[in-house]
N, C-alpha and C positions, 0 to 999 in steps of 0.2 A: 579371187586372188589368193595365192598361197601365203602362208605365214612367213615364207622366206622373203616376202616383199610387203611388209605390213603397211608402209606408207604409199605404196603403188608408185615407186620411183621408176621413171622411164630411162633417164640418162642425165649426165651432167650437161646442163644447158649452156653455161658459160662460166668463166672466171672473171670476176671484177677486181680491178686494181684501183685503189684511191691513189692519185698522183698529184704532184704539185702543179703540173702544167700539162693538161691532156693534149693540147695542140702539139706540143713538142714530143710527148710520148707517142702520139699517133705517128708522127714522122719517123721516130726511132724504130718502132715495131714494124712499120711498113718497109723501111729501107734496110734495116739490119736483119730482121727475122723473116721478112717476106710476106707479112700479112697484107690483105686487101681491106681497105675501109669500105664498109657496106652500109653504115647507118650513123646517124648523128641526132643528138638532141641538145638544145641550148637556147640562148636568148632568141635566136632567129626562129625557133619553133615554139616560143612561148614559155620555155622553161626558165624561170627567174632564179632558181636555186643552184643548179648544177649544170655543167655541160658534160656530155659523154660521147665518146667515139666508139662505135661498134666495129670491131675488126674480125676477120675470119680468114683461116687458111685450112683447106680441106673442110672437115666438119668441126674443127675446134674454133670456138668463139671467145674472144677476149674483149672485155669492156673496160675502157679507160675513163675514169670519172674525176673531175676537179670541181670543188665548190667555188661559188662566186664570192662568198663572204666568210669572215672568220666565225660567224655565228653558226654556220652549218656544221653538223656533227662530223662531216668528213674532214674539216679543218683540224679538229682535235686529233683525229686519227693520223693525219699526215704529220702533224707537229710531233707526236710521240714516236711514230714508227718510221717516218719517211715514206717513200712510195712502197706500197705493199699490197698483198692480197686481202681484200675485205670480205669477199663473198665467193664461195664455191656454190653456184646456183644450180638447182636441180629441177628438171622438168618432171612434173607428176601428173597423174590423172586428174586430181582435184586438190588445189592448193588449200582450200578450207579443211578438207578431210585430213590431208597430210599434217597440217599444223595442229589440229585438235588431237589427232592420234599421237603425234610426237609429244605433246604436252602430257597426255595421259600416260605415256611411257617414261616420263621423267625429264623431258627437255625443258629448257627455259625460253620463254618467248623473247624475241627480239623485235619483231614487227608483226602486229596483228593483221589478219587478212584484210585486203582492200582491193578495189577494182582500178585498173588502168584502162580508161575508156576514151576513145576519140572516134572521129568519123571513120578511121581505118579499122576499127574493131575493138575488142575488149579482151583483157587478160586479168587474172587474179594472182596476187602475190602475198606471201607471208614469209616469216623467217624465224629461225631459232638460233640461239647462241651456241657456240662451241668454244674451243680453246682460245685464250686471249681475247682479242676483239674481233675474231673471225666469226662469220655467220654462215649458215646454209639457208638460202632463200628457196622457197617452193613456188614454182610458176606453173599455172595451167592456162592454156590458151585455146579454149574451145571454138572461138570464132575469129581468130586472127592468125594469119600465116605470112605476115610481112617480116621485114628485117627487125630482129630483136623484139621490140615491144611497141604497142600502139602509139606511144608518145614520140617515137623515133620517126624520122623521115629517111628515105633512101639517100645516101651520100656516097658516091663512088670515087675512090682514089686507089690506083694500083700500088702494089708493093713488088719488091724483088723476090718473087716466089722462090722458095727453097725446097718445095716438095714435102712440107709437113702435112700430115694427113689427119691426125686426130689426137685427142688426149689419151695417153697411156695410163698415167697415174699422177698424183701429186703427193708431196710428202710434208707432213706437219712436224715441227719441232716443239716439244713440250718440256716442262720442267722435270728435274730429277724426281723419280717416284710417281709420276703422273701418267705414264704410258698405260698401266693397267686400268686406271680410271677411265681413260678414253676408249680403250679396247672394250671395256664393259658397256660404255655409253653407246658405241656404234652397234654393239650386239643387241642391247636392250631396245634402243630407240629406232634404229634403221633395219634391224634384222640381219645385219651383216655378220659374217663369221671370220674366224682367223684363217687366212689363206697361207701365210708363211710367218715365221718368226726367226729373228737373229739375235744373238746375245753378244757380250763383249769378247767371247772367244772367236766369233765369226768376224766382228767388225772392230778391229783394234790395230794399233801400231805400238811402238815402244813407248809412246807418250800419251795417246788418247784412245778412248773407246766409247761405244754407245750400244744401246739396245734398241731393237726395232721390231714392230709387229705390223703385218700387212692385213688390213681389214678389207673384205670384199663382199659384193653382193653374190647371190646364189649363182648367177650366170658368169661371174668373174668379169663382167664388162665394166664394172666400176671398182677401182682399187685405191684404197687410201692408206698408205704406210704412215706409221706414227713412230717418231724417234724420241728417245730420251737419252741424256748423257749417262755414261757409266763412270765409276771412279777411275781416274788416270793420273799420271804424273803431272800433266799440264792441262791447260784449258782446251776442251774439245771444241769442234766446229759447232756443236749444238749450243754450248755455253757462249761461244762468240756470237752466234746468231741471236740468242735471247738477250744478251747484254746490249747489243746495238739495236735490235728491234724493240727492246724494252718490254717484251712479253713473248709468250708462245705465238706461233703463227706458221704460215705456209713457207717452207724453206725452198722447195723447188718444184717445178712443173716439168713433167716428162712428156715429150711430144714424139709421136710415132712417125716413121718414114719407111718406105719400102726400098729405098736406095740411099743408105747413109753416106756412102762415098760422094755421090752427087750432092746430097744435102749439105754435108760439111764443107765441101768445096765452095758451094754457093754462099753459105753463111760466112765462111772465112773471107771470101771475096767481098761480102757486104760489110765486113769490119767487125764481126762478132769475135770476142776474145774467149778462148777456151783454156782450160787447165792444161798444163804441160805434163807429158808422160815421158819418163826417161827411156833412152834406148835399151837399157837392160830389161825393161818389161817385155820387149819383143824377142829377146834372145831365147827365152824359154816358152814362147807362145805356142809354137807348133806342138811341143811335147805336152803342153798342158791342155789344149783344146782340141788337138787332132786336126783332121782334114776339114778345111773350110773352102768356100767358093772364092773368097776374095784373095787378092794378091797381098802377101805379107808386106812387101815394100810400100805398097800404096797405103796400107793401114798405118805403117810406121810413119810415113810422110805426113799423114793427116792426124796422127796421134790418137787413132780410134782404138778403143778397148774391146776385147772379145771375151766371152765366157760361155760355158757349155753346161747343160744339165742332161738328164736322161731323155728329154724330149727334143733336144736340138741345141742351137746356140743363138746368142744375141750379140749385137754390136752396139756400143754406146759411147758417148762423149758428153762431158759436162762443161758448160760455160763458166767463166768467172762471174762473180756477182754483177748484176746489171745496174746496181745502184751504187752511190758513193759509200753507203754503209755496206758492210759485208753481210748482206742478208739474202735477198731473193736471187736465185739463179735458175738455169734451165738445163734439162737433160735431153739429148737427142738419142733416140733408140730405134733400132731395127730388130725385129724378132724373126728368127728362122726356126720356129718350133718351140724354142725356149720360152717358158712363161715366168721365169725367175727374174731377179733384179741385179744380176751380175755379182753374185757372192764371191766368185773367184777374183773379182777386180777390187774388192773392198779395200784391201791393204794398199794397193797401188793408188787408188783414188784418195784414200785418207792421207797418204804421204804427200800427194800432190796438193791437197788442201792445206796440210800443215806447212808446206813450203810457202804457200800464199799467206797463211796466218803469220808465219815468222816475218815475212816481208812487211806486214802491217803492224808488227810489234805486238801481236795478240797471242802468240804461242808461249804463254808464261805459266 
């Protein structure tokens, strides 16, 4: 195995959210975002501590977990942060090896390796700490190929499928001055390198700004952007997030589709709320991005953003926060060659976010 992948990471296995009511969150994500429920663990399966609903759309897996008592560590997490991302879990060749090697490279242990074993098979899990209360679990499943993990049972419930295919990237918000620390951490511990970087000249408005670096594995199949606030006249979206999440954490999850027009139509029909984009954005779109396959008026009607780089173009749109706190939201993205992150849309996106912040009384 190359030094480019020192922990022998295969892929992001799933993203786990700690939520106040997993049954209701399961309904929301199936009916709003179109996930299908595929697995469950809880009292009925002998789990006396937590219940979890395993959802999937395309290859992306989402785990929704709620504790049964206030003594569970998940309760403290929910009390402090509200519903939010606890774990970006990674499938690895060997969880024990990944854990020990990550500690040797400077990571801090969160969960020591242990076995998950039932009559359905066996898996190994361990975890390390990252920013805030977020962790990366390492999972290896040498003799289990069922839904999620051996303690889960198959539990099927359909969703209003929106054509989401897989995880494109997820974005972390960290404190001022901490972006470099976590860039160094992912380089040292995971063997990732810097894929792209943006500073306050790239990502700013008249009021707010931020810095961002994109860390990625050697094949670019896993991308972890990290944001920090930059000095500005008013409170940035990063500062608003960390104030209400009460720590650093995962700000948004970007999901890939091959037909963003159909996906956004379905998600809007399902009741998902998206950021608004002014008509003026579309007046200069053709001049800025050139020839594209999609009809401009269709994009205008759905408020989809477009950006181009040397390799092609992308289309994207961002939801409003999906919690009462202005914290976690989602990005829907379609790539037509472009491997960037919509740099040309940053100003329009930030102005849209600032309008939402102002409506919440947080653009101060």
